[in-house]
TILOKOL-656205 format. One line per field, with one value per residue (C-alpha): residue number from 0; residue in three letters; x, y, z. Coordinates in Angstrom, 2 decimals. Example, Ala and Ser with C-alpha at 12.3 -4.5 7.8 and 13.67 -1.06 7.14 Angstrom:
nr	0|1;
rest	Ala|Ser;
X	12.30|13.67;
Y	-4.50|-1.06;
Z	7.80|7.14;
//
This chain:
nr	0|1|2|3|4|5|6|7|8|9|10|11|12|13|14|15|16|17|18|19|20|21|22|23|24|25|26|27|28|29|30|31|32|33|34|35|36|37|38|39|40|41|42|43|44|45|46|47|48|49|50|51|52|53|54|55|56|57|58|59|60|61|62|63|64|65|66|67|68|69|70|71|72|73|74|75|76|77|78|79|80|81|82|83|84|85|86|87|88|89|90|91|92|93;
rest	Met|Val|Val|Gly|Asn|Lys|Thr|Asp|Leu|Glu|Glu|Lys|Arg|Lys|Ile|Pro|Tyr|Glu|Thr|Ala|Glu|Lys|Met|Ala|Lys|Asp|Arg|Gly|Met|Glu|Tyr|Ile|Glu|Thr|Ser|Ala|Lys|Gln|Ser|Lys|Asn|Ile|Asp|Glu|Ala|Phe|Leu|Lys|Leu|Thr|Ser|Phe|Val|His|Glu|Lys|Ile|Cys|Lys|Gly|Thr|Ile|Glu|Val|Lys|Arg|Ser|Pro|His|Met|Lys|Ile|Asn|Thr|Gly|Ser|Leu|Val|Gln|Val|Lys|Ser|Asp|Ser|Lys|Val|Glu|Arg|Ala|Ser|Asn|Cys|Ala|Cys;
X	-3.96|-7.49|-8.26|-11.27|-12.15|-14.29|-13.38|-14.56|-18.12|-17.95|-21.69|-22.34|-19.83|-21.18|-18.22|-16.38|-12.62|-11.86|-13.98|-12.29|-8.83|-9.49|-10.87|-7.72|-5.42|-7.22|-6.45|-2.82|-3.37|-2.70|-5.57|-5.54|-8.31|-8.22|-10.04|-9.27|-11.40|-9.24|-6.04|-5.72|-3.43|-3.67|0.10|0.72|-1.68|-0.20|3.39|2.68|0.90|3.53|6.35|4.58|4.14|7.76|9.02|6.93|8.22|11.82|11.32|9.71|6.35|4.67|5.66|5.66|4.63|5.87|4.05|5.61|4.08|5.83|9.16|10.78|14.46|15.55|17.84|16.46|15.98|12.71|12.69|9.46|9.58|7.15|6.83|6.28|9.17|9.15|11.70|12.99|11.76|14.87|17.89|17.12|17.61|14.28;
Y	-1.70|-2.78|-3.25|-5.20|-4.28|-5.57|-9.19|-9.94|-9.54|-12.62|-13.26|-9.87|-10.36|-9.16|-9.97|-13.30|-13.11|-14.73|-12.17|-9.21|-10.70|-11.32|-7.80|-6.31|-8.61|-7.78|-4.12|-4.76|-4.20|-6.16|-7.29|-7.59|-8.00|-6.36|-6.21|-3.45|-5.23|-8.37|-6.44|-8.47|-7.19|-3.54|-3.03|-5.10|-3.02|0.25|-0.88|-2.20|0.99|3.35|1.27|1.46|5.24|5.70|3.65|5.71|8.98|7.77|6.73|10.08|8.52|10.53|14.16|15.58|19.22|20.96|23.75|26.32|24.41|21.13|20.35|17.43|16.68|14.92|12.03|11.39|7.80|6.76|3.35|1.50|-1.30|-4.11|-7.83|-8.04|-8.43|-5.59|-5.45|-2.09|-1.16|0.89|2.51|6.04|9.09|10.84;
Z	-5.26|-4.44|-0.75|0.42|3.98|6.83|6.16|9.70|8.36|6.11|6.40|4.75|1.90|-1.45|-3.72|-3.57|-2.94|-6.30|-8.19|-6.49|-6.98|-10.69|-11.18|-9.62|-11.62|-14.89|-14.21|-13.29|-9.58|-6.44|-4.20|-0.43|2.13|5.55|8.85|11.32|13.92|13.65|12.89|9.69|6.91|8.00|8.28|5.16|3.06|4.33|3.76|0.26|-0.73|0.68|-0.87|-4.23|-3.99|-2.87|-5.82|-8.27|-6.78|-7.04|-10.68|-11.47|-12.35|-9.59|-9.15|-5.65|-5.58|-2.49|-0.77|1.56|4.47|3.66|5.24|3.45|3.85|0.71|1.30|4.76|5.77|7.29|8.90|9.44|11.98|11.48|11.96|8.21|5.81|3.29|0.51|-0.63|-4.07|-4.84|-3.28|-4.42|-2.25|-2.66;
//
């Protein structure tokens, strides 16, 4: 995922939206623009990224190495409440 930030500073934009979107697409990635100042797409970017990582962990594409300091209960359900609609990538019990 490629994230363009500070979209509230349009007058200082260096890369056109279409160029950034094409670059991401050519590399097989999604593109999203955000603005923390305007609260634009912040939750969406976070939810998309964490859903992507969760899916890769469940499929075994990303290995999670646990340290003695980590306390992860496998099979636990974490619910994220948001105004955005997020589809579950899988029904695994990571």
